[in-house]
C-alpha positions in Angstrom: -45.4 -33.9 -43.5 -48.7 -33.2 -42.1 -48.7 -29.9 -40.1 -51.4 -29.5 -37.5 -52.7 -26.4 -35.6 -51.3 -27.9 -32.5 -47.7 -28.1 -34.1 -48.0 -24.4 -35.2 -49.1 -23.2 -31.8 -46.2 -25.3 -30.1 -43.6 -23.8 -32.5 -45.0 -20.2 -32.0 -44.9 -20.6 -28.1 -41.3 -21.9 -28.4 -40.1 -19.0 -30.4 -42.1 -16.6 -28.3 -40.1 -17.8 -25.1 -36.9 -17.8 -26.8 -37.4 -14.1 -27.9 -38.5 -13.2 -24.5 -35.6 -15.0 -22.9 -33.1 -13.2 -25.3 -34.6 -9.8 -24.5 -34.5 -10.5 -20.8 -30.9 -11.5 -21.1 -29.8 -8.5 -23.0 -31.9 -6.1 -20.7 -30.1 -7.8 -17.7 -26.6 -7.0 -19.3 -27.5 -3.5 -19.9 -28.9 -2.9 -16.4 -25.8 -4.4 -14.8 -23.5 -3.0 -17.5 -21.9 -6.5 -17.5 -21.8 -9.3 -19.9 -21.0 -11.9 -17.3 -23.6 -12.0 -14.5 -23.5 -15.7 -13.5 -20.8 -18.5 -14.0 -22.9 -20.0 -16.8 -22.6 -16.9 -18.9 -18.9 -17.5 -19.2 -17.1 -20.0 -16.9 -13.7 -18.8 -17.8 -14.4 -15.1 -17.8 -16.2 -15.6 -14.4 -13.2 -17.2 -12.8 -11.1 -14.4 -14.0 -13.7 -11.9 -12.6 -13.3 -13.4 -9.2 -9.5 -12.7 -9.3 -10.0 -9.3 -10.4 -12.5 -8.8 -7.5 -9.9 -10.3 -5.1 -7.2 -7.9 -6.4 -9.5 -5.0 -6.3 -10.3 -5.6 -2.6 -6.5 -6.1 -1.7 -5.7 -2.8 -3.5 -8.4 -0.9 -1.6 -7.2 -2.2 1.6 -3.5 -1.4 0.9 -4.4 1.9 -0.4 -6.5 2.8 2.9 -3.5 1.5 5.0 -1.0 3.5 3.1 -3.2 6.8 3.5 -3.5 6.1 7.2 0.1 5.4 7.6 1.2 8.6 5.6 -1.1 10.7 7.8 0.4 9.0 10.9 4.0 9.6 9.8 3.2 13.3 8.6 1.9 13.9 12.1 5.0 12.4 13.8 7.3 14.4 11.3 5.6 17.7 12.1 6.0 17.2 15.7 9.5 16.0 15.5 10.3 19.2 13.6 8.8 21.0 16.6 10.9 19.0 19.0 14.1 19.7 17.1 13.2 23.5 17.0 12.7 23.5 20.8 15.9 21.6 21.4 17.8 24.2 19.3 16.1 27.0 21.4 17.3 25.2 24.6 20.8 25.0 23.3 20.7 28.8 22.4 19.6 29.4 25.9 22.3 27.5 27.6 24.8 29.0 25.3 23.7 32.5 26.5 23.9 31.3 30.2 27.6 30.5 29.9 28.4 34.2 29.5 25.5 35.3 31.7 25.8 38.8 33.2 24.6 39.3 35.8 24.4 35.8 37.4 20.8 36.4 38.3 20.2 35.6 34.6 20.7 31.9 35.2 17.5 31.7 37.2 15.6 33.3 34.3 17.3 30.9 31.7 16.4 28.0 34.1 12.8 28.9 34.1 13.0 29.4 30.2 14.2 25.8 29.8 11.6 24.6 32.2 8.9 26.0 29.9 10.5 24.6 26.9 10.3 21.1 28.7 6.5 21.6 28.8 6.8 22.3 25.0 8.5 19.1 24.4 6.0 17.3 26.5 3.1 18.8 24.4 4.8 17.7 21.1 5.4 14.3 22.6 1.6 13.9 23.2 0.6 14.6 19.7 -2.3 12.7 18.2 -3.9 11.6 15.0 -7.5 10.4 14.9 -7.6 10.4 18.7 -4.4 8.1 18.8 -1.2 9.1 20.4 1.7 8.9 17.7 4.5 8.3 20.2 2.8 5.9 22.7 3.8 2.6 21.1 1.0 0.0 21.0 -0.7 1.8 23.9 -2.0 4.5 21.5 -5.0 5.4 23.7 -2.7 6.4 26.7 -1.2 9.8 26.8 2.6 9.0 26.6 4.2 11.8 28.5 3.2 13.2 31.9 5.1 15.9 34.0 4.8 16.0 37.8 3.9 19.5 38.6 6.0 19.4 41.8 9.1 17.6 40.9 9.1 18.5 37.0 9.9 14.9 36.3 8.7 13.6 32.9 7.3 10.0 32.9 6.7 7.9 29.8 3.5 5.8 30.1 3.5 4.0 26.7 5.1 0.8 25.5 8.4 0.5 23.7 10.6 -2.0 22.0 12.6 -4.0 24.5 10.3 -3.1 27.4 10.9 -5.2 30.3 8.9 -8.3 30.2 7.5 -7.4 26.8 8.2 -8.7 23.3 10.5 -6.5 21.1 7.6 -5.5 19.0 5.5 -4.1 21.8 6.1 -0.5 20.8 5.6 -1.1 17.2 2.4 -0.3 15.1 2.4 -1.6 11.6 0.3 -1.0 8.5 0.6 -3.6 5.7 0.6 -2.2 2.1 2.2 -5.2 0.3 1.1 -8.8 0.1 2.4 -11.5 2.3 3.2 -11.9 6.0 3.6 -8.7 8.2 7.2 -7.7 8.5 7.8 -5.3 11.5 11.1 -3.8 9.9 9.2 -3.1 6.6 5.6 -2.2 7.9 6.4 -0.2 10.9 5.0 3.4 10.8 5.6 4.7 14.4 8.2 5.9 16.7 7.6 5.0 20.4 8.9 7.2 23.3 12.1 5.7 23.6 13.0 6.2 19.8 12.2 10.0 20.2 13.5 10.9 23.6 16.0 8.1 24.4 16.2 5.1 26.5 13.6 4.7 29.3 14.9 4.2 32.8 13.1 0.9 33.8 13.0 2.0 37.5 11.6 5.6 37.1 10.1 5.6 33.6 12.0 8.8 32.6 13.4 9.1 29.1 17.1 9.9 28.8 16.6 13.2 27.0 14.1 14.5 29.7 16.5 13.5 32.4 19.3 15.3 30.6 17.2 18.6 30.3 16.2 18.3 34.0 19.9 18.0 35.0 20.9 21.0 32.8 18.1 23.0 34.5 19.5 22.0 37.8 22.8 23.1 36.8 21.6 26.6 35.9 19.9 26.8 39.4 23.0 25.5 41.1 25.6 27.7 39.4 24.5 30.9 41.1 25.5 29.4 44.5 28.3 27.2 43.3 26.4 24.1 44.7 27.4 20.7 43.6 30.5 22.3 42.0 28.7 23.5 38.9 30.6 26.0 36.9 30.6 27.5 33.4 32.6 24.5 32.3 29.7 22.4 33.5 27.4 24.3 31.3 29.8 23.9 28.4 29.6 20.3 28.6 25.9 20.5 28.8 25.9 22.0 25.3 27.7 18.7 24.2 24.9 16.8 25.8 22.2 18.7 23.9 24.1 18.3 20.7 24.1 14.4 21.3 20.4 14.6 22.1 19.5 16.6 19.2 21.4 14.1 16.9 19.4 11.3 18.3 16.1 13.1 17.7 17.1 14.1 14.0 18.1 10.5 13.4 14.6 9.5 14.4 13.0 12.1 12.2 15.2 11.0 9.3 14.0 7.4 9.8 10.3 8.4 9.8 10.8 10.7 6.9 12.4 7.9 4.8 9.7 5.5 5.6 6.9 8.1 4.8 8.6 8.6 1.3 8.6 4.8 0.8 4.9 4.6 1.7 4.0 7.5 -0.6 5.8 5.9 -3.5 3.8 2.6 -2.9 0.7 4.5 -2.5 1.1 6.1 -6.0 1.9 2.8 -7.4 -1.4 1.3 -5.8 -3.3 4.0 -7.6 -1.8 3.0 -10.9 -2.5 -0.6 -10.2 -6.1 0.0 -9.4 -6.6 1.7 -12.8 -4.9 -1.5 -14.5 -7.1 -3.9 -12.5 -10.2 -1.9 -13.5 -9.3 -1.9 -17.1 -8.3 -5.6 -17.2 -11.8 -6.4 -15.4 -13.5 -4.3 -18.1 -11.8 -6.0 -20.8 -12.4 -9.5 -19.6 -16.1 -9.0 -19.3 -16.2 -7.5 -22.7 -19.4 -5.3 -22.2 -20.1 -2.8 -24.9 -22.9 -0.4 -24.5 -23.4 0.5 -28.1 -23.4 -3.2 -29.2 -25.8 -4.1 -26.3 -28.2 -1.4 -27.4 -28.1 -2.6 -31.0 -28.8 -6.3 -29.8 -31.6 -4.9 -27.7 -33.2 -3.2 -30.6 -32.9 -6.2 -32.8 -34.3 -8.4 -30.2 -37.2 -6.0 -29.9 -37.8 -6.0 -33.7 -37.7 -9.9 -33.7 -40.2 -10.1 -30.8 -42.6 -7.7 -32.6 -42.2 -9.5 -36.0 -42.9 -12.8 -34.2 -46.1 -11.5 -32.7 -47.2 -10.2 -36.0 -46.5 -13.4 -37.8 -48.2 -15.4 -35.1 -51.3 -13.3 -35.4 -51.7 -14.1 -39.0 -50.6 -17.7 -39.1 -52.2 -19.2 -35.9 -55.6 -20.6 -36.4 -58.4 -18.5 -35.4 -60.5 -19.4 -32.4 -64.2 -18.8 -31.5 -63.3 -15.5 -29.9 -62.2 -14.2 -33.2 -65.6 -14.4 -34.5 -67.5 -13.0 -31.6 
């Protein structure tokens, strides 16, 4: 077969372009630390990479939700503990009032309880990230306000079963598992009625605050015997306080159990993130050492091609000038 100068030039240029293309491909993989940079590199692997990317995004979203939910519930739990402590102090104060001597102590104890009601309001208005944790879906609204004149505490948030509202109006959810949102599973908050009892639809006063205001009034009346208040009345009030404390402790137990569940799932999400990352790396199959060797071999082949081309290709007039 007759070999012409044009054939030699064409063959050299073809090899030159192939060598450059291979070097470029290897350098791209090294720069991206990936073997699969486009579907054409590995169609099956690229499809799997899309699945791993989607799984990573979902995992990151659920992890962030879990962290936010745990922070919310920790704030709730801390303030519920403070509320239980205050209720315990109120019970102690009422117990001391039953055997108060002199009777003038009743007024001092009533004032003490009045101050502790303010403490309950303060705990009830706790926030995390500028959001009120006990205000239902109206988390930008301060849930509890107390009238400076009457001492009445009013709830201003939303709550489950609120008149004219859906049963989920007091519910805040943060999803940490795939699928549709389930309010019984994904709920992270307690609204005002779940902490301080049923809200009077006419006055907006939570039951526990109404109970405490009644007890305070009993202490003020017992000195004068007004409204038939006696020491027996205060003894009955202790039973009311016990029932109210049980209600609050039950709410705290609920939020504590839910917080534990979220912490468990959060730990599992961290493990899942590692597994997804490992699987994605294995699917891509990029190996730094192997890529470095391939890069050096491609560079050597390129240099050899240039050297051979310089010796084989026909000389031009420029070589003689």
